[in-house]
C-alpha positions in Angstrom: 85.2 116.7 111.1 84.5 120.4 109.8 84.9 123.3 112.1 81.6 124.2 114.2 79.2 126.7 113.6 78.4 129.9 115.2 74.9 129.0 117.0 74.9 125.3 116.9 70.6 125.7 118.1 69.3 127.8 115.4 65.5 128.2 116.2 62.7 126.2 117.8 59.1 125.0 117.3 57.2 124.6 120.0 53.7 123.2 119.4 50.8 124.4 119.9 46.6 123.1 119.8 45.8 126.2 119.9 47.6 129.2 118.7 45.6 132.3 119.8 45.5 130.6 123.6 49.2 130.1 123.0 50.2 133.7 121.5 47.9 134.9 124.4 49.7 132.9 127.1 53.6 133.3 125.7 52.5 137.1 125.2 52.0 137.7 128.7 54.9 135.5 129.9 57.8 136.8 127.3 55.9 140.6 128.0 55.8 141.2 124.5 53.2 141.1 121.5 53.2 138.3 119.0 51.7 138.1 115.4 49.9 135.7 113.8 51.7 134.5 110.2 50.8 131.7 107.9 52.9 129.7 105.4 52.0 128.9 101.9 50.0 125.2 102.6 48.2 126.7 105.5 50.8 126.3 108.3 50.0 128.8 110.9 52.6 130.3 113.1 53.4 133.1 115.7 56.9 134.3 115.9 58.6 134.7 119.1 60.7 138.0 120.4 64.1 137.9 119.3 66.8 140.0 117.4 67.1 139.6 113.7 69.7 136.7 112.5 70.0 135.2 116.3 68.6 131.6 117.4 64.6 132.4 117.6 61.6 130.5 118.0 58.2 130.3 117.0 54.4 128.9 118.2 53.1 126.7 115.2 49.9 125.2 115.2 49.8 121.7 113.2 47.0 119.2 113.9 49.3 116.5 113.2 51.8 117.4 115.9 50.4 116.9 119.7 51.9 119.0 122.1 53.0 116.3 124.6 56.0 115.7 121.5 57.2 119.4 123.4 59.6 122.4 121.0 61.1 121.2 118.1 65.0 122.3 118.4 66.8 123.3 114.8 70.6 122.0 114.6 72.6 124.0 112.2 73.4 121.9 109.2 74.9 124.6 107.0 76.3 123.4 103.7 76.5 119.4 104.6 72.5 119.0 105.1 72.8 115.7 102.6 75.4 114.4 104.3 73.8 114.4 107.8 70.7 113.3 106.8 73.0 110.5 105.4 74.9 109.9 108.8 71.4 110.0 110.6 70.8 106.0 109.6 74.1 105.4 109.8 74.4 106.1 113.4 71.0 104.7 114.9 69.0 107.4 114.3 66.1 107.3 111.1 64.2 109.4 109.1 61.0 110.9 109.6 60.2 113.9 107.4 63.2 113.8 104.3 65.0 117.3 103.4 62.0 119.8 102.3 62.2 123.6 101.8 60.6 125.5 104.7 60.0 128.4 102.3 61.9 131.7 102.6 63.7 129.9 105.4 65.6 127.3 103.7 65.5 123.5 103.9 65.2 121.0 107.0 64.7 117.1 107.2 63.1 116.3 111.2 65.2 112.9 112.3 64.8 111.0 115.4 68.4 111.0 117.0 69.7 107.2 118.5 67.9 108.4 122.0 64.7 108.8 120.2 64.8 112.3 120.0 62.9 114.3 117.3 65.1 117.0 115.9 65.3 119.2 112.7 68.1 119.8 110.8 68.4 123.4 109.1 70.6 124.5 106.3 70.2 127.4 104.2 
């Protein structure tokens, strides 16, 4: 087994149905302003306040992802994403979305763990 990464949880996507409404809610709750951004391909999101290069998260509007599924936690698989994906099925999980690029933020694969939890495996 390799040495664990400094931060195992590296990011979190909070799915929302109405990004503007969610931005008002989280802005009021967190006492901070959020700015809307749109990724290539049209995915709208707003980054939650965090210190640069620290664990963070965003609100992400995605009609195909109902809010009742809850946040998507990103786990650090830096330098071993392919091996991590291969280990999913071998250990009772399944791959929901194969490895794909997420703009300038590296790569991810979305998987179900052995207990049915949806998680993202991430690597730059």
